[in-house]
N, CA, C and O atoms as CSV, one atom per row, in Angstrom:
chain,resi,resn,atom,element,x,y,z
A,1,MET,N,N,68.001,52.724,-59.201
A,1,MET,CA,C,66.950,52.664,-58.274
A,1,MET,C,C,65.735,52.893,-59.057
A,1,MET,O,O,65.652,53.784,-59.902
A,2,GLU,N,N,64.737,52.029,-58.749
A,2,GLU,CA,C,63.509,51.881,-59.473
A,2,GLU,C,C,62.590,53.116,-58.774
A,2,GLU,O,O,62.666,53.499,-57.607
A,3,THR,N,N,61.762,53.587,-59.759
A,3,THR,CA,C,60.862,54.605,-59.170
A,3,THR,C,C,59.751,53.991,-58.526
A,3,THR,O,O,59.523,52.797,-58.719
A,4,LYS,N,N,58.929,54.792,-57.667
A,4,LYS,CA,C,57.937,54.395,-56.732
A,4,LYS,C,C,56.859,53.786,-57.481
A,4,LYS,O,O,56.439,52.727,-57.015
A,5,THR,N,N,56.276,54.256,-58.622
A,5,THR,CA,C,55.279,53.792,-59.484
A,5,THR,C,C,55.619,52.328,-60.154
A,5,THR,O,O,54.749,51.477,-60.341
A,6,TYR,N,N,56.774,52.184,-60.432
A,6,TYR,CA,C,57.290,50.880,-61.096
A,6,TYR,C,C,57.070,49.925,-59.855
A,6,TYR,O,O,56.415,48.912,-60.102
A,7,VAL,N,N,57.476,50.078,-58.678
A,7,VAL,CA,C,57.115,49.132,-57.670
A,7,VAL,C,C,55.773,49.019,-57.344
A,7,VAL,O,O,55.359,47.902,-57.032
A,8,GLU,N,N,54.986,50.001,-57.359
A,8,GLU,CA,C,53.507,50.024,-56.963
A,8,GLU,C,C,52.805,49.470,-58.251
A,8,GLU,O,O,51.690,49.002,-58.017
A,9,ASP,N,N,53.151,49.428,-59.366
A,9,ASP,CA,C,52.594,48.693,-60.482
A,9,ASP,C,C,52.818,47.152,-60.247
A,9,ASP,O,O,51.943,46.325,-60.501
A,10,ILE,N,N,54.096,46.822,-59.729
A,10,ILE,CA,C,54.366,45.264,-59.432
A,10,ILE,C,C,53.417,44.865,-58.364
A,10,ILE,O,O,52.768,43.820,-58.402
A,11,LYS,N,N,53.357,45.794,-57.352
A,11,LYS,CA,C,52.431,45.309,-56.024
A,11,LYS,C,C,51.065,45.093,-56.571
A,11,LYS,O,O,50.429,44.079,-56.282
A,12,ARG,N,N,50.579,46.058,-57.384
A,12,ARG,CA,C,49.083,45.854,-57.930
A,12,ARG,C,C,49.070,44.449,-58.580
A,12,ARG,O,O,48.197,43.601,-58.394
A,13,TYR,N,N,50.012,44.340,-59.261
A,13,TYR,CA,C,49.862,43.185,-60.205
A,13,TYR,C,C,50.087,41.806,-59.245
A,13,TYR,O,O,49.426,40.819,-59.568
A,14,LEU,N,N,50.807,41.719,-58.316
A,14,LEU,CA,C,51.022,40.792,-57.209
A,14,LEU,C,C,49.756,40.671,-56.445
A,14,LEU,O,O,49.305,39.532,-56.329
A,15,ASN,N,N,49.130,41.623,-55.924
A,15,ASN,CA,C,47.917,41.517,-55.084
A,15,ASN,C,C,46.783,41.000,-55.908
A,15,ASN,O,O,46.104,40.065,-55.483
A,16,LYS,N,N,46.523,41.597,-57.146
A,16,LYS,CA,C,45.595,41.203,-57.929
A,16,LYS,C,C,45.532,39.664,-58.239
A,16,LYS,O,O,44.470,39.041,-58.218
A,17,ASN,N,N,46.652,39.142,-58.503
A,17,ASN,CA,C,46.690,37.784,-58.839
A,17,ASN,C,C,46.981,36.934,-57.743
A,17,ASN,O,O,46.638,35.767,-57.929
A,18,LEU,N,N,47.496,37.175,-56.688
A,18,LEU,CA,C,47.313,36.589,-55.404
A,18,LEU,C,C,46.025,36.355,-54.975
A,18,LEU,O,O,45.732,35.290,-54.431
A,19,ASP,N,N,45.098,37.372,-55.190
A,19,ASP,CA,C,43.728,37.185,-54.810
A,19,ASP,C,C,42.970,36.226,-55.815
A,19,ASP,O,O,41.984,35.594,-55.434
A,20,LYS,N,N,43.434,36.137,-57.056
A,20,LYS,CA,C,42.942,35.073,-57.931
A,20,LYS,C,C,43.408,33.704,-57.438
A,20,LYS,O,O,42.766,32.772,-57.923
A,21,GLY,N,N,44.482,33.338,-56.493
A,21,GLY,CA,C,44.893,32.061,-56.102
A,21,GLY,C,C,46.120,31.777,-56.867
A,21,GLY,O,O,46.390,30.576,-56.889
A,22,TYR,N,N,46.998,32.597,-57.547
A,22,TYR,CA,C,48.172,32.376,-58.074
A,22,TYR,C,C,49.296,32.202,-57.059
A,22,TYR,O,O,49.219,32.900,-56.047
A,23,GLN,N,N,50.205,31.471,-57.170
A,23,GLN,CA,C,51.261,31.274,-56.309
A,23,GLN,C,C,52.315,32.523,-56.671
A,23,GLN,O,O,52.546,32.952,-57.801
A,24,LEU,N,N,52.906,33.004,-55.384
A,24,LEU,CA,C,53.761,34.194,-55.277
A,24,LEU,C,C,54.872,33.741,-56.360
A,24,LEU,O,O,54.935,34.358,-57.423
A,25,ASP,N,N,55.797,32.605,-56.080
A,25,ASP,CA,C,56.858,32.290,-56.946
A,25,ASP,C,C,56.523,32.278,-58.334
A,25,ASP,O,O,57.384,32.718,-59.096
A,26,ASP,N,N,55.311,31.812,-58.883
A,26,ASP,CA,C,54.983,31.803,-60.228
A,26,ASP,C,C,54.881,33.113,-60.823
A,26,ASP,O,O,55.209,33.337,-61.988
A,27,LEU,N,N,54.389,34.050,-59.961
A,27,LEU,CA,C,54.081,35.414,-60.456
A,27,LEU,C,C,55.507,36.192,-60.634
A,27,LEU,O,O,55.813,36.946,-61.559
A,28,LYS,N,N,56.191,35.866,-59.663
A,28,LYS,CA,C,57.662,36.436,-59.725
A,28,LYS,C,C,58.545,35.918,-61.093
A,28,LYS,O,O,59.312,36.673,-61.692
A,29,ILE,N,N,58.320,34.608,-61.450
A,29,ILE,CA,C,58.946,34.268,-62.438
A,29,ILE,C,C,58.266,34.905,-63.696
A,29,ILE,O,O,58.959,35.141,-64.685
A,30,GLN,N,N,57.183,35.135,-63.689
A,30,GLN,CA,C,56.552,35.773,-64.918
A,30,GLN,C,C,56.831,37.098,-64.900
A,30,GLN,O,O,56.854,37.572,-66.036
A,31,LEU,N,N,57.085,37.988,-63.900
A,31,LEU,CA,C,57.311,39.423,-63.956
A,31,LEU,C,C,58.955,39.342,-64.467
A,31,LEU,O,O,59.345,40.219,-65.238
A,32,ARG,N,N,59.710,38.489,-64.109
A,32,ARG,CA,C,61.049,38.384,-64.339
A,32,ARG,C,C,61.169,38.179,-66.016
A,32,ARG,O,O,62.035,38.724,-66.701
A,33,LYS,N,N,60.184,37.336,-66.494
A,33,LYS,CA,C,60.173,36.970,-67.982
A,33,LYS,C,C,59.710,38.208,-68.804
A,33,LYS,O,O,60.028,38.457,-69.967
A,34,ASN,N,N,58.950,38.897,-68.038
A,34,ASN,CA,C,58.354,40.245,-68.785
A,34,ASN,C,C,59.372,41.413,-68.694
A,34,ASN,O,O,59.077,42.515,-69.157
A,35,GLY,N,N,60.558,41.181,-68.105
A,35,GLY,CA,C,61.447,42.239,-68.222
A,35,GLY,C,C,61.681,43.042,-67.004
A,35,GLY,O,O,62.535,43.928,-66.995
A,36,TYR,N,N,60.919,42.752,-65.930
A,36,TYR,CA,C,61.075,43.587,-64.628
A,36,TYR,C,C,62.400,43.247,-63.799
A,36,TYR,O,O,62.770,42.080,-63.674
A,37,SER,N,N,63.030,44.218,-63.293
A,37,SER,CA,C,64.220,43.921,-62.585
A,37,SER,C,C,63.899,43.198,-61.401
A,37,SER,O,O,62.859,43.389,-60.771
A,38,GLN,N,N,65.026,42.132,-60.996
A,38,GLN,CA,C,65.090,41.541,-59.770
A,38,GLN,C,C,64.863,42.234,-58.662
A,38,GLN,O,O,64.079,41.752,-57.845
A,39,SER,N,N,65.451,43.419,-58.412
A,39,SER,CA,C,65.495,44.273,-57.273
A,39,SER,C,C,63.971,44.774,-57.122
A,39,SER,O,O,63.363,44.577,-56.070
A,40,ALA,N,N,63.386,45.426,-58.209
A,40,ALA,CA,C,62.210,45.740,-58.033
A,40,ALA,C,C,61.007,44.505,-57.620
A,40,ALA,O,O,60.102,44.704,-56.810
A,41,ILE,N,N,61.178,43.493,-58.205
A,41,ILE,CA,C,60.350,42.483,-57.836
A,41,ILE,C,C,60.438,42.033,-56.367
A,41,ILE,O,O,59.466,41.799,-55.648
A,42,SER,N,N,61.730,41.944,-56.020
A,42,SER,CA,C,62.009,41.789,-54.403
A,42,SER,C,C,61.324,42.666,-53.438
A,42,SER,O,O,60.583,42.358,-52.505
A,43,LYS,N,N,61.734,43.865,-53.864
A,43,LYS,CA,C,61.106,45.080,-53.002
A,43,LYS,C,C,59.600,44.857,-52.989
A,43,LYS,O,O,59.032,44.680,-51.911
A,44,ALA,N,N,58.891,44.856,-54.199
A,44,ALA,CA,C,57.441,44.936,-54.250
A,44,ALA,C,C,56.995,43.665,-53.440
A,44,ALA,O,O,56.152,43.768,-52.549
A,45,THR,N,N,57.588,42.443,-53.771
A,45,THR,CA,C,57.198,41.198,-52.967
A,45,THR,C,C,57.339,41.351,-51.552
A,45,THR,O,O,56.416,40.881,-50.887
A,46,GLU,N,N,58.346,41.940,-50.892
A,46,GLU,CA,C,58.670,41.937,-49.430
A,46,GLU,C,C,57.518,42.879,-49.109
A,46,GLU,O,O,56.906,42.521,-48.103
A,47,GLU,N,N,57.089,43.897,-49.641
A,47,GLU,CA,C,56.121,45.001,-49.281
A,47,GLU,C,C,54.646,44.263,-49.334
A,47,GLU,O,O,53.792,44.537,-48.490
A,48,VAL,N,N,54.440,43.437,-50.244
A,48,VAL,CA,C,53.253,42.897,-50.387
A,48,VAL,C,C,53.091,41.894,-49.420
A,48,VAL,O,O,51.956,41.827,-48.948
A,49,GLU,N,N,54.053,40.968,-48.931
A,49,GLU,CA,C,54.026,39.962,-48.030
A,49,GLU,C,C,53.724,40.759,-46.614
A,49,GLU,O,O,52.813,40.397,-45.870
A,50,LYS,N,N,54.532,41.818,-46.336
A,50,LYS,CA,C,54.327,42.435,-45.072
A,50,LYS,C,C,52.832,42.987,-44.887
A,50,LYS,O,O,52.185,42.853,-43.849
A,51,GLU,N,N,52.386,43.619,-46.033
A,51,GLU,CA,C,50.973,44.078,-45.966
A,51,GLU,C,C,49.930,42.969,-45.736
A,51,GLU,O,O,49.044,43.088,-44.889
A,52,ARG,N,N,50.053,42.024,-46.422
A,52,ARG,CA,C,49.010,40.892,-46.348
A,52,ARG,C,C,49.465,40.057,-44.963
A,52,ARG,O,O,48.553,39.375,-44.497
A,53,ALA,N,N,50.575,40.015,-44.330
A,53,ALA,CA,C,50.657,39.587,-43.087
A,53,ALA,C,C,49.973,40.337,-42.022
A,53,ALA,O,O,49.390,39.765,-41.100
A,54,ARG,N,N,50.038,41.576,-42.140
A,54,ARG,CA,C,49.469,42.505,-41.397
A,54,ARG,C,C,47.892,42.475,-41.310
A,54,ARG,O,O,47.228,42.466,-40.273
A,55,LEU,N,N,47.439,42.460,-42.583
A,55,LEU,CA,C,45.855,42.361,-42.816
A,55,LEU,C,C,45.375,40.991,-42.260
A,55,LEU,O,O,44.272,40.865,-41.728
A,56,LYS,N,N,46.266,39.966,-42.411
A,56,LYS,CA,C,45.723,38.825,-41.779
A,56,LYS,C,C,45.715,38.633,-40.306
A,56,LYS,O,O,44.885,37.959,-39.695
A,57,LYS,N,N,46.813,39.349,-39.738
A,57,LYS,CA,C,46.561,39.430,-38.190
A,57,LYS,C,C,45.236,40.266,-37.805
A,57,LYS,O,O,44.516,39.888,-36.881
A,58,GLU,N,N,44.939,41.471,-38.593
A,58,GLU,CA,C,43.706,42.152,-38.227
A,58,GLU,C,C,42.583,41.272,-38.313
A,58,GLU,O,O,41.751,41.297,-37.406
A,59,GLU,N,N,42.441,40.443,-39.353
A,59,GLU,CA,C,41.291,39.614,-39.455
A,59,GLU,C,C,41.212,38.613,-38.208
A,59,GLU,O,O,40.181,38.472,-37.549
A,60,VAL,N,N,42.373,37.953,-37.960
A,60,VAL,CA,C,42.269,37.058,-36.745
A,60,VAL,C,C,41.659,37.692,-35.586
A,60,VAL,O,O,40.745,37.176,-34.943
A,61,VAL,N,N,42.264,38.991,-35.295
A,61,VAL,CA,C,42.051,39.756,-34.047
A,61,VAL,C,C,40.235,39.943,-34.203
A,61,VAL,O,O,39.487,39.673,-33.264
A,62,GLU,N,N,39.838,40.346,-35.280
A,62,GLU,CA,C,38.328,40.768,-35.420
A,62,GLU,C,C,37.479,39.495,-35.108
A,62,GLU,O,O,36.390,39.535,-34.537
A,63,GLU,N,N,38.171,38.230,-35.596
A,63,GLU,CA,C,37.241,36.951,-35.472
A,63,GLU,C,C,37.185,36.602,-33.832
A,63,GLU,O,O,36.135,36.095,-33.437
A,64,ILE,N,N,38.003,36.787,-33.078
A,64,ILE,CA,C,37.916,36.464,-31.630
A,64,ILE,C,C,36.769,36.778,-31.039
A,64,ILE,O,O,36.546,37.980,-30.900
A,65,PRO,N,N,35.911,35.947,-30.619
A,65,PRO,CA,C,34.653,36.543,-29.960
A,65,PRO,C,C,34.831,37.057,-28.502
A,65,PRO,O,O,35.677,36.591,-27.739
A,66,LYS,N,N,34.065,37.943,-28.211
A,66,LYS,CA,C,34.115,38.560,-27.019
A,66,LYS,C,C,33.484,37.738,-25.932
A,66,LYS,O,O,32.472,37.095,-26.209
A,67,GLU,N,N,33.964,37.701,-24.778
A,67,GLU,CA,C,33.526,37.059,-23.556
A,67,GLU,C,C,32.000,37.494,-23.238
A,67,GLU,O,O,31.653,38.673,-23.313
A,68,GLU,N,N,31.209,36.561,-22.916
A,68,GLU,CA,C,29.926,36.871,-22.498
A,68,GLU,C,C,29.646,36.538,-21.142
A,68,GLU,O,O,29.948,35.408,-20.757
A,69,VAL,N,N,29.103,37.364,-20.340
A,69,VAL,CA,C,28.765,36.903,-18.927
A,69,VAL,C,C,27.211,36.125,-18.932
A,69,VAL,O,O,26.156,36.608,-19.343
A,70,VAL,N,N,27.389,35.065,-18.469
A,70,VAL,CA,C,25.994,34.286,-18.414
A,70,VAL,C,C,25.933,33.906,-16.857
A,70,VAL,O,O,26.824,33.390,-16.182
A,71,GLU,N,N,24.856,34.234,-16.531
A,71,GLU,CA,C,24.403,34.120,-15.106
A,71,GLU,C,C,23.598,32.679,-15.003
A,71,GLU,O,O,22.577,32.383,-15.623
A,72,VAL,N,N,24.180,32.020,-14.243
A,72,VAL,CA,C,23.376,30.709,-14.078
A,72,VAL,C,C,22.459,30.803,-12.850
A,72,VAL,O,O,22.739,31.267,-11.744
A,73,VAL,N,N,21.218,30.224,-13.309
A,73,VAL,CA,C,20.058,30.416,-12.389
A,73,VAL,C,C,19.650,28.958,-12.022
A,73,VAL,O,O,19.241,28.164,-12.869
A,74,GLU,N,N,19.804,28.627,-10.549
A,74,GLU,CA,C,19.384,27.155,-10.327
A,74,GLU,C,C,18.057,27.255,-10.123
A,74,GLU,O,O,17.544,28.296,-9.712
A,75,GLU,N,N,17.282,26.010,-10.434
A,75,GLU,CA,C,15.937,25.872,-10.024
A,75,GLU,C,C,15.801,25.546,-8.566
A,75,GLU,O,O,16.753,25.095,-7.930
A,76,PRO,N,N,14.624,25.770,-8.033
A,76,PRO,CA,C,14.627,25.214,-6.483
A,76,PRO,C,C,14.423,23.705,-6.616
A,76,PRO,O,O,13.553,23.258,-7.363
A,77,LYS,N,N,15.340,22.807,-5.788
A,77,LYS,CA,C,14.958,21.478,-5.682
A,77,LYS,C,C,13.630,21.127,-5.268
A,77,LYS,O,O,13.104,21.678,-4.301
A,78,LYS,N,N,12.929,20.033,-6.102
A,78,LYS,CA,C,11.770,19.575,-5.546
A,78,LYS,C,C,11.990,18.492,-4.912
A,78,LYS,O,O,12.868,17.682,-5.210
A,79,SER,N,N,10.982,18.369,-3.719
A,79,SER,CA,C,11.005,17.265,-2.970
A,79,SER,C,C,10.043,16.213,-3.639
A,79,SER,O,O,8.969,16.475,-4.182
A,80,GLY,N,N,10.675,14.873,-3.489
A,80,GLY,CA,C,9.787,13.801,-4.124
A,80,GLY,C,C,8.742,13.168,-3.012
A,80,GLY,O,O,8.782,13.434,-1.811
A,81,PHE,N,N,7.989,12.457,-3.519
A,81,PHE,CA,C,7.016,11.674,-2.699
A,81,PHE,C,C,7.731,11.110,-1.612
A,81,PHE,O,O,7.360,11.393,-0.473
A,82,PHE,N,N,8.820,10.263,-1.807
A,82,PHE,CA,C,9.310,9.654,-0.678
A,82,PHE,C,C,9.992,10.399,0.356
A,82,PHE,O,O,9.988,10.028,1.529
A,83,SER,N,N,10.614,11.509,-0.079
A,83,SER,CA,C,11.208,12.470,0.892
A,83,SER,C,C,10.019,13.260,1.775
A,83,SER,O,O,10.266,13.730,2.885
A,84,LYS,N,N,9.023,13.325,1.298
A,84,LYS,CA,C,7.813,13.961,2.141
A,84,LYS,C,C,7.397,13.051,3.010
A,84,LYS,O,O,7.127,13.449,4.143
A,85,ILE,N,N,7.240,11.551,2.672
A,85,ILE,CA,C,6.812,10.364,3.631
A,85,ILE,C,C,7.905,10.377,4.718
A,85,ILE,O,O,7.572,10.433,5.902
A,86,GLY,N,N,9.142,10.329,4.367
A,86,GLY,CA,C,10.159,10.249,5.399
A,86,GLY,C,C,10.045,11.576,6.292
A,86,GLY,O,O,10.348,11.412,7.474
A,87,LYS,N,N,9.776,12.459,6.029
A,87,LYS,CA,C,9.868,13.628,6.981
A,87,LYS,C,C,8.603,13.586,7.955
A,87,LYS,O,O,8.587,14.217,9.012
A,88,LEU,N,N,7.459,12.728,7.477
A,88,LEU,CA,C,6.478,12.522,8.455
A,88,LEU,C,C,6.795,11.576,9.669
A,88,LEU,O,O,6.171,11.554,10.729
A,89,PHE,N,N,7.921,10.765,9.315
A,89,PHE,CA,C,8.276,9.632,10.425
A,89,PHE,C,C,9.342,10.330,11.276
A,89,PHE,O,O,9.864,9.737,12.220
A,90,LYS,N,N,9.632,11.451,10.983
A,90,LYS,CA,C,10.965,11.904,11.785
A,90,LYS,C,C,10.545,12.401,13.133
A,90,LYS,O,O,11.389,12.804,13.933
């Protein structure tokens, strides 16, 4: 079983390079080529994906605008010239 710092090192590496725009699959291949165990890579990858998904949900919740109450005020109707003349003949 890998030590916690071993997995944490992999997580830091993954987060740093994901932020730079690298693909997760490419990073996992690179880690494997550099001698990291598949189980440690899998554990770190799973944790990083969960953390990033949680952070993404929090960002979406923060972006939802709050409802604003807007009071509609109607202007009084203006009577035109012809409606005034029509009232004279009633």
